[in-house]
C-alpha angles and dihedrals in degrees: 000000000000117000121216126193114196124187116212105155102160135064138339096249089052090053091057086066090052089048087067088057091047091052090050094049093048092048093049095038107027095179095051122127113223125197120184124200106212142184126242087257097061104023099102092041094052090050089065093066112098095203092063114084099195137009119201124192119229111199118193097248132104094236093051091050091052092050091047093050091049091052096045094045089068089066129067111219122202090204134018116193121192096201097163094055089221121155091224091057092049090048094054091046092057091074098047134097115244146140099223135010126199124190118201114244112260093201106126090207091065115081118231092241090057090046089053091049089051091052090049090050090054088052090049089243130131130230123235127189088235087070087075090069093087099156098060096093109051140143104220140093111264095180099079095098120052094187117116139162096042141126115242120214110190105206106185137146092290089077091060122077095206093053100043141042103322096206089062119096115277111252104158112140128220118235092259092047092051094049092046093049095049092048091051090048091054092049091048094056103021087226139118115269119224116200119198129183137206125250089294119051113232113248090236090065091054087061096042127052138181091279090064088066101058093256093293095109136077115193122203114188128200097353118182116249095260095052091046091051090048092055093047090053091053095048130097094215137011123209113187148128110266117281144094091328091059091057091049092053091048092050091054094038091242115163110252144179109210119201109213139168119248091223093071132062102235093169088085087069101032108042090105096045116123127209087015136154129167138198129196119245115263137145110315094243090058095037095051090050090050092050093053091047092048092054 
């Protein structure tokens, strides 16, 4: 049995890219043992993936790194893959026992899916489109929400200039613009609209409630990551600003409209996305009109 050690010490959305690599390895080498070194941000999430045999937390402290190195040095790995391109991951790997080490390409002009294919080539493995289905083997309850046949509008901090990257184009809606957009969206699809938030609930949703939307809206505030993922997987369409939710929709082949900023090359992250359309950030009145037209 070949043993693989994969470093992914950053965020949850980033791990969903690594999950493609994990799927590929397990398909090509079914008896492989895969260990993932995680961050505190993605540790619990990675543990829910059945194809991963062990998840180890790397905390950003000297003592933790020493303990981790001591633990990992007792194991011989056939392959070590630094998939997060982090210096801390490379540093820990220097002290380990292995046959082959692969470091993911940092070149921002190379898409992650092509980087994964390059890693697979170095492992003498092939890539299959089925490897994109990263959410098929999970350890969590998907029956919590009975809703189905709805459009999901993920309304998190990325819609608010003060709470996000301030050089990005301003897209924050007024109360009337938000209500008008959601009503038009419901008329377009003749479906219920589900609105979800990030960890912090936008102030505008403390002023508005489901009654402001003619009974066509269900609002879920501050969901944990598993419940949010669950709702996305049950939806017919996701409208959001690019992030973890975009990767979930792509993994389940859910139709999505991704709001991005023209100043950043998102194709590095989205080249493998299926059922995907994007729009550049602009004032909400213009953006909401473009979304309705696009659909």
